[in-house]
PAKEKE-876584 format. One line per 5 residues: number of its first residue (from 1); their letters; for each residue x, y, z of C-alpha. Coordinates in Angstrom, 2 decimals, decimal comma, always signed. Last residue first. Example, Ala and Ser with C-alpha at 12.3 -4.5 7.8 and 13.67 -1.06 7.14 Angstrom:
// PAKEKE-876584
2	SA	+13,67:-1,06:+7,14 ~ +12,30:-4,50:+7,80
// end
This chain:
// PAKEKE-876584
537	RRPLR	+21,94:-24,36:+16,74 ~ +20,08:-21,53:+15,17 ~ +20,18:-17,70:+16,14 ~ +17,24:-16,03:+16,04 ~ +16,35:-14,36:+12,43
532	SLGVM	+13,56:-16,68:+10,74 ~ +11,68:-15,83:+14,03 ~ +11,86:-11,99:+13,39 ~ +10,06:-12,38:+9,72 ~ +8,38:-15,35:+10,93
527	AASLL	+6,49:-13,17:+13,07 ~ +5,04:-11,14:+9,64 ~ +3,99:-14,39:+7,95 ~ +2,30:-15,10:+10,92 ~ +0,40:-12,19:+11,32
522	LMIAF	-0,74:-12,32:+7,67 ~ -1,98:-16,00:+8,21 ~ -3,76:-14,69:+10,86 ~ -5,83:-11,85:+9,11 ~ -6,68:-14,45:+6,41
517	PANGL	-8,30:-16,57:+9,67 ~ -9,91:-13,50:+10,18 ~ -11,16:-12,04:+6,88 ~ -14,96:-13,04:+7,36 ~ -15,92:-15,00:+10,30
512	RAFLT	-19,22:-15,97:+9,90 ~ -19,78:-16,43:+6,53 ~ -16,03:-17,66:+6,32 ~ -16,82:-20,57:+8,66 ~ -20,10:-21,22:+6,45
507	PGDPP	-22,94:-20,60:+6,77 ~ -25,77:-23,63:+6,50 ~ -25,83:-24,54:+2,97 ~ -28,24:-23,22:+0,58 ~ -30,41:-25,64:-2,27
502	PLPAD	-29,97:-25,44:-5,76 ~ -32,51:-23,72:-7,81 ~ -34,76:-25,70:-9,96 ~ -33,34:-25,48:-13,72 ~ -34,81:-23,82:-16,96
497	IVGRR	-31,63:-22,50:-19,68 ~ -32,93:-20,75:-22,21 ~ -32,12:-20,21:-25,80 ~ -29,32:-18,33:-27,87 ~ -25,50:-19,35:-28,17
492	GQSMW	-22,33:-17,33:-28,63 ~ -20,86:-18,40:-25,57 ~ -21,73:-21,18:-23,38 ~ -24,83:-22,10:-21,65 ~ -25,88:-24,18:-18,51
487	AGAQL	-27,84:-25,90:-16,34 ~ -27,49:-29,18:-18,47 ~ -24,88:-30,25:-15,37 ~ -24,81:-27,82:-12,83 ~ -21,92:-25,12:-12,76
482	RGRSD	-19,86:-25,81:-9,80 ~ -19,35:-23,99:-7,12 ~ -19,64:-25,66:-3,94 ~ -23,27:-24,00:-3,37 ~ -24,87:-25,05:-6,36
477	IVGSV	-24,21:-22,90:-10,05 ~ -26,85:-22,23:-12,59 ~ -25,63:-21,07:-15,65 ~ -25,16:-18,27:-18,38 ~ -21,41:-17,96:-19,81
472	GTPTS	-22,82:-16,04:-22,23 ~ -24,02:-13,76:-24,66 ~ -26,28:-11,75:-22,77 ~ -25,36:-12,85:-19,25 ~ -27,39:-14,13:-16,34
467	RVMPV	-25,43:-15,97:-13,30 ~ -28,19:-17,77:-11,04 ~ -25,84:-18,84:-7,70 ~ -26,21:-21,37:-5,11 ~ -25,31:-20,19:-1,17
462	GEEIA	-22,30:-21,32:+1,16 ~ -20,95:-18,34:+1,26 ~ -17,52:-18,30:+0,56 ~ -18,43:-21,83:-2,41 ~ -21,25:-19,23:-3,88
457	RYSAL	-18,87:-15,98:-4,03 ~ -16,32:-18,54:-5,54 ~ -18,38:-18,99:-8,64 ~ -18,05:-15,27:-9,68 ~ -14,84:-16,00:-10,13
452	NLHQW	-14,80:-18,93:-12,70 ~ -17,75:-16,81:-14,35 ~ -15,87:-13,94:-14,60 ~ -12,73:-15,94:-15,66 ~ -14,77:-17,36:-18,40
447	PGSTA	-16,37:-14,46:-19,32 ~ -12,79:-12,25:-19,85 ~ -10,62:-15,54:-22,03 ~ -12,46:-14,21:-24,87 ~ -15,08:-14,19:-27,11
442	GFWAD	-16,52:-10,92:-26,72 ~ -15,33:-8,40:-24,11 ~ -18,27:-6,08:-24,15 ~ -20,49:-9,38:-24,17 ~ -20,09:-10,04:-20,87
437	NSVNL	-23,07:-7,99:-19,46 ~ -23,33:-8,98:-16,16 ~ -26,43:-10,16:-13,93 ~ -25,65:-12,28:-10,67 ~ -28,15:-13,40:-8,50
432	IWEAR	-27,25:-14,91:-4,93 ~ -29,18:-16,97:-3,17 ~ -30,39:-17,98:+0,27 ~ -29,58:-14,15:+1,40 ~ -29,42:-14,44:+5,11
427	VGARG	-31,71:-11,51:+6,26 ~ -30,77:-8,62:+9,07 ~ -30,21:-6,32:+6,64 ~ -27,02:-4,49:+7,65 ~ -25,72:-8,54:+7,83
422	GAQAT	-27,47:-9,81:+4,49 ~ -25,39:-7,07:+2,80 ~ -22,06:-8,01:+4,12 ~ -22,32:-11,32:+3,51 ~ -23,32:-10,56:-0,22
417	FRPFL	-20,10:-8,13:-0,34 ~ -17,68:-10,84:+1,79 ~ -15,68:-11,37:-1,14 ~ -15,77:-9,20:-4,00 ~ -15,42:-10,21:-7,56
412	AEYCI	-19,26:-10,78:-7,59 ~ -19,89:-7,18:-7,74 ~ -18,51:-7,32:-11,13 ~ -21,68:-7,38:-12,94 ~ -24,30:-7,08:-10,45
407	LPQVP	-24,40:-8,34:-7,71 ~ -28,08:-9,40:-6,37 ~ -28,99:-11,18:-3,01 ~ -31,70:-13,15:-3,17 ~ -34,33:-13,42:-0,25
402	PLGSL	-35,95:-17,42:-0,91 ~ -38,94:-16,40:-3,20 ~ -42,82:-17,05:-2,35 ~ -43,04:-13,06:-1,71 ~ -39,63:-11,54:-3,10
397	VLPQP	-36,99:-10,24:-0,31 ~ -34,49:-8,66:-1,89 ~ -31,30:-8,85:+0,32 ~ -29,17:-5,88:+0,65 ~ -26,91:-3,20:-1,21
392	PPGPT	-25,41:-0,03:+0,51 ~ -26,99:+2,36:-1,03 ~ -27,09:+3,00:-5,21 ~ -23,82:+4,13:-6,75 ~ -24,81:+6,91:-9,73
387	FDAPM	-23,97:+6,36:-13,34 ~ -22,00:+8,42:-15,06 ~ -23,38:+10,67:-17,95 ~ -25,66:+10,53:-20,99 ~ -25,37:+6,98:-21,19
382	NVLSR	-23,59:+4,32:-23,33 ~ -21,06:+3,76:-21,01 ~ -18,45:+3,86:-23,68 ~ -20,38:+7,28:-24,83 ~ -18,45:+9,25:-22,40
377	LGLRT	-14,74:+8,29:-23,28 ~ -14,53:+10,66:-26,40 ~ -11,06:+12,65:-25,21 ~ -13,39:+15,77:-23,95 ~ -15,33:+13,32:-21,78
372	MLDGL	-12,34:+11,52:-20,47 ~ -11,23:+15,17:-18,75 ~ -14,43:+16,47:-18,01 ~ -14,73:+12,89:-16,02 ~ -11,59:+13,11:-13,99
367	PLYEG	-12,75:+9,28:-12,96 ~ -14,90:+8,49:-15,34 ~ -17,92:+6,28:-14,19 ~ -19,61:+3,15:-15,39 ~ -16,75:+1,86:-17,41
362	FPVLR	-14,01:+4,00:-16,90 ~ -14,29:+2,75:-12,99 ~ -16,57:-0,28:-12,53 ~ -19,50:+0,97:-9,99 ~ -19,96:-0,61:-6,55
357	HKDYI	-23,35:-0,27:-5,19 ~ -25,38:-1,61:-8,59 ~ -29,04:-0,67:-7,85 ~ -31,89:-3,18:-6,54 ~ -35,48:-2,65:-7,24
352	GLVEL	-38,07:-4,61:-5,45 ~ -41,69:-6,03:-5,90 ~ -42,68:-3,65:-9,52 ~ -46,06:-4,61:-10,12 ~ -46,67:-4,10:-13,70
347	GAPQA	-50,68:-4,13:-14,62 ~ -54,03:-6,14:-15,65 ~ -56,52:-4,05:-16,39 ~ -58,77:-2,02:-14,16 ~ -62,53:-2,01:-14,45
342	GQPET	-63,02:-4,70:-11,86 ~ -59,66:-5,79:-11,01 ~ -57,28:-6,99:-13,73 ~ -54,53:-9,74:-12,03 ~ -51,41:-7,83:-11,30
337	PQFAV	-47,81:-8,93:-13,36 ~ -45,00:-9,26:-11,28 ~ -41,59:-7,22:-11,81 ~ -38,23:-7,22:-10,30 ~ -35,91:-4,95:-11,14
332	LTNFY	-31,91:-4,86:-11,34 ~ -30,32:-1,60:-11,85 ~ -27,68:+0,15:-13,29 ~ -28,80:+3,80:-11,93 ~ -28,69:+6,95:-13,69
327	EFAGD	-29,28:+10,44:-12,21 ~ -31,38:+13,53:-13,71 ~ -30,87:+16,55:-12,29 ~ -33,33:+18,26:-9,44 ~ -30,60:+18,86:-7,12
322	EGLGA	-31,60:+16,27:-4,76 ~ -31,67:+13,81:-7,29 ~ -34,17:+13,15:-10,30 ~ -34,12:+9,75:-11,59 ~ -33,31:+7,44:-14,71
317	RNAGL	-32,80:+3,38:-14,99 ~ -30,93:+1,37:-17,01 ~ -31,97:-2,11:-16,89 ~ -30,95:-6,16:-15,68 ~ -34,59:-7,33:-15,20
312	MLVQG	-35,92:-10,05:-12,58 ~ -39,47:-11,15:-13,97 ~ -41,12:-13,04:-11,22 ~ -44,28:-15,31:-12,83 ~ -47,47:-15,22:-10,33
307	PALAA	-49,84:-15,44:-13,47 ~ -47,76:-15,72:-16,97 ~ -45,82:-13,73:-18,46 ~ -45,95:-12,85:-21,88 ~ -48,76:-10,80:-21,91
302	ILRAP	-48,11:-8,80:-19,05 ~ -44,65:-7,39:-20,86 ~ -46,38:-6,89:-23,91 ~ -48,67:-4,41:-22,19 ~ -45,40:-2,73:-20,15
297	YPEGP	-43,70:-2,41:-23,86 ~ -46,38:-0,65:-26,39 ~ -45,59:+2,88:-24,54 ~ -48,55:+5,36:-24,06 ~ -47,35:+5,63:-20,19
292	ALLDD	-43,97:+5,37:-19,76 ~ -42,87:+1,87:-19,12 ~ -39,84:+1,97:-21,78 ~ -39,09:+5,27:-21,07 ~ -38,09:+4,49:-17,55
287	LIAPL	-36,52:+1,57:-18,00 ~ -33,77:+3,33:-20,45 ~ -32,87:+1,95:-23,76 ~ -31,05:-0,90:-25,36 ~ -32,36:-3,44:-23,31
282	AGEPW	-30,91:-6,93:-21,83 ~ -28,47:-4,16:-19,49 ~ -27,50:-6,88:-17,18 ~ -29,19:-10,20:-17,83 ~ -33,34:-11,06:-18,27
277	IIVDP	-34,21:-13,75:-15,65 ~ -37,42:-15,31:-15,35 ~ -38,28:-16,95:-11,90 ~ -41,41:-19,11:-11,24 ~ -40,78:-21,20:-14,88
272	QRSAP	-43,99:-23,31:-15,55 ~ -43,31:-26,88:-15,55 ~ -42,35:-28,75:-18,55 ~ -41,18:-25,88:-20,74 ~ -43,04:-24,01:-23,68
267	QASLT	-41,32:-20,97:-24,45 ~ -42,77:-17,64:-23,77 ~ -39,09:-15,82:-21,93 ~ -37,46:-17,01:-25,76 ~ -40,09:-15,16:-27,13
262	LYDDF	-40,15:-12,19:-25,04 ~ -36,31:-11,55:-25,03 ~ -36,70:-11,66:-29,19 ~ -38,99:-8,88:-29,21 ~ -37,39:-6,76:-27,22
257	ILDLN	-34,19:-7,47:-28,98 ~ -36,44:-6,61:-32,41 ~ -37,36:-3,62:-31,18 ~ -34,76:-1,97:-30,08 ~ -32,87:-2,92:-33,06
252	EPRWK	-33,95:+0,35:-35,02 ~ -32,65:+2,41:-32,45 ~ -28,84:+0,41:-33,05 ~ -27,40:+0,12:-29,24 ~ -27,38:-3,95:-29,22
247	SKQDV	-25,66:-4,04:-32,90 ~ -21,66:-3,84:-31,02 ~ -22,83:-5,36:-28,38 ~ -24,03:-8,65:-30,08 ~ -27,51:-9,92:-28,40
242	DAQVI	-27,26:-13,53:-27,65 ~ -30,49:-13,97:-26,53 ~ -29,55:-15,70:-23,29 ~ -32,66:-16,00:-21,23 ~ -32,28:-18,08:-17,55
237	RILPA	-35,25:-19,60:-16,23 ~ -35,29:-20,65:-12,65 ~ -38,27:-23,07:-11,40 ~ -38,74:-22,57:-7,83 ~ -37,33:-25,20:-5,16
232	AENAA	-40,03:-27,99:-4,65 ~ -37,84:-30,79:-5,90 ~ -35,03:-30,23:-3,13 ~ -31,51:-31,50:-4,22 ~ -29,39:-32,90:-1,63
227	PATAL	-27,02:-30,95:+0,44 ~ -23,02:-31,47:-0,60 ~ -21,41:-33,92:+1,49 ~ -19,03:-35,22:-1,16 ~ -17,85:-32,00:-2,11
222	RWAGG	-16,95:-31,12:+1,26 ~ -15,13:-34,17:+1,74 ~ -13,09:-33,78:-1,64 ~ -12,37:-30,55:-1,02 ~ -10,77:-31,84:+2,42
217	GYLAA	-8,90:-34,32:+0,67 ~ -7,61:-31,95:-2,50 ~ -6,62:-29,13:+0,02 ~ -5,26:-31,50:+2,70 ~ -3,07:-33,09:-0,58
212	LVAVA	-2,28:-29,44:-1,32 ~ -0,90:-28,89:+2,44 ~ +0,76:-32,28:+2,86 ~ +2,86:-31,81:-0,14 ~ +3,69:-27,97:+0,98
207	AGGVA	+4,86:-30,12:+4,48 ~ +6,63:-32,42:+2,18 ~ +8,97:-29,82:+0,82 ~ +9,65:-28,17:+4,23 ~ +10,90:-31,51:+5,71
202	LAQRR	+12,94:-32,70:+2,55 ~ +14,81:-29,46:+2,27 ~ +15,89:-29,81:+5,90 ~ +16,79:-33,01:+5,92 ~ +18,71:-32,23:+2,58
197	ALGPL	+20,57:-29,17:+3,84 ~ +18,97:-25,95:+2,63 ~ +20,57:-24,10:-0,69 ~ +18,11:-25,02:-3,25 ~ +14,44:-25,43:-1,12
192	VGPTA	+13,14:-22,08:-0,95 ~ +12,33:-21,38:-4,55 ~ +10,28:-25,04:-4,78 ~ +7,97:-23,75:-1,49 ~ +6,78:-20,62:-3,76
187	AIVLT	+3,47:-22,56:-5,19 ~ +2,43:-24,07:-1,59 ~ +2,86:-20,78:+0,33 ~ +1,15:-18,95:-2,90 ~ -1,99:-21,28:-2,88
182	IWTLG	-2,43:-20,86:+1,12 ~ -1,94:-17,23:+0,85 ~ -4,26:-17,26:-2,02 ~ -6,97:-19,00:-0,31 ~ -6,63:-16,69:+2,64
177	YAGVL	-8,05:-13,79:+0,01 ~ -10,34:-16,32:-1,50 ~ -11,98:-17,05:+1,57 ~ -10,21:-18,83:+4,50 ~ -13,41:-21,74:+5,34
172	AATQS	-15,45:-22,02:+2,48 ~ -12,49:-20,92:+0,60 ~ -11,07:-24,13:+0,99 ~ -13,29:-25,54:-1,55 ~ -11,36:-24,41:-4,20
167	PAGGA	-8,99:-27,08:-3,98 ~ -11,89:-29,82:-4,42 ~ -12,85:-28,44:-7,69 ~ -16,28:-26,17:-7,91 ~ -14,22:-23,28:-8,59
162	RWAEG	-11,76:-24,21:-10,82 ~ -7,91:-22,88:-8,98 ~ -6,59:-19,62:-10,19 ~ -9,01:-18,37:-7,50 ~ -5,94:-18,27:-4,89
157	PLNWP	-3,87:-16,39:-6,98 ~ -6,58:-13,79:-7,07 ~ -8,19:-13,47:-10,62 ~ -9,67:-10,08:-10,69 ~ -9,39:-8,38:-7,46
152	FGTFV	-9,81:-4,65:-8,89 ~ -10,52:-2,48:-6,22 ~ -13,04:+1,03:-5,27 ~ -9,98:+3,07:-5,47 ~ -7,98:+0,91:-3,40
147	HGRIW	-9,59:-2,30:-1,95 ~ -9,00:-5,71:-4,14 ~ -5,48:-4,20:-4,57 ~ -4,97:-4,02:-1,48 ~ -5,59:-7,46:-0,69
142	EALAL	-3,78:-8,45:-3,45 ~ -0,87:-6,31:-2,11 ~ -1,15:-8,39:+1,68 ~ -0,92:-12,24:-0,72 ~ +2,36:-10,90:-2,20
137	AGAFV	+3,88:-9,97:+1,47 ~ +2,39:-12,71:+3,50 ~ +3,38:-15,51:+1,18 ~ +7,14:-14,38:+0,83 ~ +7,04:-14,42:+4,44
132	LVRAP	+5,68:-17,82:+4,84 ~ +8,43:-18,81:+2,15 ~ +11,13:-17,19:+3,67 ~ +10,65:-19,30:+6,14 ~ +13,05:-21,85:+4,74
127	GQPRA	+15,88:-19,98:+6,07 ~ +16,17:-16,26:+6,43 ~ +13,84:-13,27:+6,15 ~ +15,21:-9,81:+4,76 ~ +11,68:-7,98:+5,48
122	LRYLW	+12,88:-5,07:+3,09 ~ +12,97:-7,72:+0,40 ~ +9,47:-9,19:+0,94 ~ +8,10:-5,16:+1,14 ~ +9,25:-4,94:-2,44
117	LGAGW	+8,49:-7,65:-3,81 ~ +4,79:-7,22:-2,31 ~ +4,87:-3,27:-3,99 ~ +5,95:-4,84:-6,94 ~ +2,98:-7,03:-6,92
112	FLALG	+0,91:-3,63:-6,24 ~ +2,32:-1,99:-8,84 ~ +1,39:-4,85:-11,29 ~ -2,11:-3,49:-11,42 ~ -0,96:+0,10:-12,63
107	GALLI	+1,18:-1,72:-15,58 ~ -2,10:-4,18:-16,78 ~ -4,00:-1,20:-16,32 ~ -2,05:+1,36:-18,42 ~ -0,83:-1,08:-21,14
102	LAFPA	-4,65:-2,38:-21,62 ~ -5,71:+1,11:-22,46 ~ -2,69:+1,89:-24,35 ~ -3,01:-0,95:-26,80 ~ -6,90:-0,39:-27,02
97	MWGHA	-7,18:+3,40:-26,93 ~ -6,49:+3,39:-30,93 ~ -10,06:+1,81:-31,50 ~ -12,43:+4,02:-29,70 ~ -13,82:+5,84:-32,53
92	AADVL	-13,48:+3,61:-35,35 ~ -13,13:+0,28:-33,07 ~ -17,21:+0,81:-31,71 ~ -16,89:-2,21:-30,47 ~ -13,12:-2,31:-30,89
87	FAETV	-13,03:-1,04:-27,06 ~ -14,70:-3,22:-25,05 ~ -12,59:-6,05:-26,91 ~ -9,32:-4,10:-25,36 ~ -10,16:-5,61:-21,39
82	WWVSL	-9,90:-8,87:-22,71 ~ -6,10:-8,48:-22,00 ~ -7,08:-8,59:-18,51 ~ -4,97:-11,79:-17,41 ~ -2,25:-12,04:-20,04
77	AFYGL	-1,39:-8,28:-19,26 ~ -2,04:-8,71:-15,71 ~ +0,61:-11,76:-15,47 ~ +2,98:-10,22:-17,60 ~ +2,88:-6,93:-15,54
72	GALWG	+2,68:-8,30:-12,77 ~ +6,45:-10,02:-12,98 ~ +8,17:-7,10:-13,89 ~ +6,43:-4,76:-11,42 ~ +8,06:-7,73:-8,99
67	RFFAS	+11,00:-7,38:-10,95 ~ +11,13:-3,59:-10,30 ~ +10,20:-3,73:-7,04 ~ +12,84:-6,21:-6,02 ~ +15,45:-4,11:-8,17
62	ALPRD	+14,52:-0,96:-5,98 ~ +14,53:-2,49:-2,38 ~ +18,71:-4,36:-3,73 ~ +20,03:-1,04:-4,70 ~ +23,23:-2,33:-5,16
57	PGAQD	+23,11:-6,02:-4,05 ~ +20,57:-6,21:-5,87 ~ +17,60:-9,07:-6,19 ~ +18,85:-12,43:-5,48 ~ +16,01:-12,88:-2,89
52	GLRLL	+13,42:-11,50:-4,74 ~ +14,52:-13,38:-8,14 ~ +14,22:-16,84:-5,91 ~ +10,65:-15,90:-5,05 ~ +9,57:-14,87:-8,21
47	LAFGL	+10,77:-17,90:-9,68 ~ +8,75:-19,85:-7,14 ~ +5,80:-17,64:-8,20 ~ +6,23:-18,92:-11,63 ~ +5,22:-22,48:-10,05
42	LGFLV	+1,86:-21,78:-10,22 ~ +1,73:-22,37:-14,09 ~ +2,29:-26,02:-12,98 ~ -1,91:-25,23:-12,79 ~ -2,70:-25,04:-16,48
37	GFPPH	-6,36:-24,07:-16,66 ~ -6,08:-21,73:-19,93 ~ -9,52:-20,70:-19,71 ~ -9,00:-20,41:-16,88 ~ -6,67:-19,15:-14,38
32	ALAAA	-2,87:-21,25:-14,14 ~ -1,48:-19,95:-17,10 ~ -1,41:-16,58:-15,29 ~ +1,39:-17,85:-13,01 ~ +3,59:-18,45:-16,08
27	LGAGL	+3,46:-15,22:-17,47 ~ +4,17:-13,58:-13,84 ~ +7,05:-15,82:-14,05 ~ +7,88:-15,25:-17,16 ~ +8,59:-11,56:-16,98
22	ALLGR	+10,76:-11,93:-13,80 ~ +12,47:-14,36:-16,14 ~ +12,41:-11,91:-18,39 ~ +13,84:-9,02:-16,36 ~ +16,30:-10,92:-14,96
17	GIPHS	+17,83:-11,76:-18,45 ~ +17,97:-8,31:-19,45 ~ +19,77:-7,44:-16,18 ~ +22,74:-10,58:-17,04 ~ +23,43:-12,92:-14,47
12	ETRQY	+20,03:-14,48:-14,15 ~ +20,05:-16,21:-17,70 ~ +23,08:-17,57:-17,26 ~ +22,42:-18,95:-13,99 ~ +18,65:-19,99:-15,00
7	LDILP	+20,48:-21,84:-18,56 ~ +22,81:-23,29:-15,92 ~ +20,08:-24,87:-13,54 ~ +18,72:-25,89:-16,70 ~ +20,93:-27,81:-18,35
2	SM	+21,81:-29,35:-14,38 ~ +18,07:-30,74:-14,47
// end
């Protein structure tokens, strides 16, 4: 190891070398996330801790901030590079914006890491307790990242564990933010071992190994005690039509796309599906226009649905606001065909509507909208105006089905979203439906990461999730965050997924307490600042 230590010391002694080390620490940590899965990359946090300790000496706080920002720049550049694909859908008009979008997004998110390492350096903890302070400072920065300006909690360090694996089950107790704190403690521990006495180093390292073993052992036990499948559960059909975003909004393709969804929805099955699901924005049109009197689409929908079947359709819809102007919503609508009544023909009954509550900045609404419109960004959302956020979410209670909480697109990134929605309504959702248009991000790492992050909501709440996208990855996920065998479809494939809805579990500790355990972890980190400075014998 001495050559590696010597190389590190020589690199750290040079300003450019220190910057490269910080950038490399962030890149390594990002490699732990899907689709890479290089968990050893989490040791980048140990390197980041040491870089924070060695910041200075002239301007230690500014140095720590810059090193944290560089690490965040590497982490988020690798985590969110897929965002450039959205600008390449219409490359002639928007392609030039792609590199600027990546730089601005990664650089902006990295500010939170800079603030976290600045806070750690400001606290100046001593001894092995430094690892707890470091974990608290960076985890707090990540919590803030998930809440400021509607929040963007993409790839929290605690979600680097593959959803459905043993370590991920800890999210059922402490949530993704609590698991982030624990992950940072484990990963950063090697950074405090140099300089400790042998006995102390063995004790600290052994404690980290014990916590890691507890993650695997406790998680394995939880996986082994999952609720048994219910053969009478509703049969879910997910339709993945593999419609490319680049050709979707051409007017001549509407009928082709509509027919494709109808054909797939009507495929024979071993038993009739109870629910058919089409993804977010499945059709390149406003729903109100499609269902207007005289249009052929309602009759074709009615003919494609069997009696009693429910179609849950992701769509864009319009409505008149209080000022008389049109408002546009990103919506999930539940339909069911009605039986003919005398001279009254069969029709479509709307069973429930969910309008997306938490919108994507720059994707569904534009801060500084007038300026952005002049720059040509308005057409990215394929709508005449920004979307309007819907009311606070509540579960949909549909006849014959367990209560369901819809989450549209990136709403599935947010811990507690489902539990809070159920608390408002007084109804606990027994499954989550996440419809998303990941076609924007092509065959990149984005859809795989989105799947992993969304699956954590199933673990946290103890309920299954059904995930529907137009191009993948779609699938049925159980209450432990596991994709069900034979019930998922990868990117670039066309077809349907038929699977029974997995059973829910009872409310998890996280569903009951929320982020209270995470708050206790942060208080522990804060207490370590003072305790680490007490005189030691």
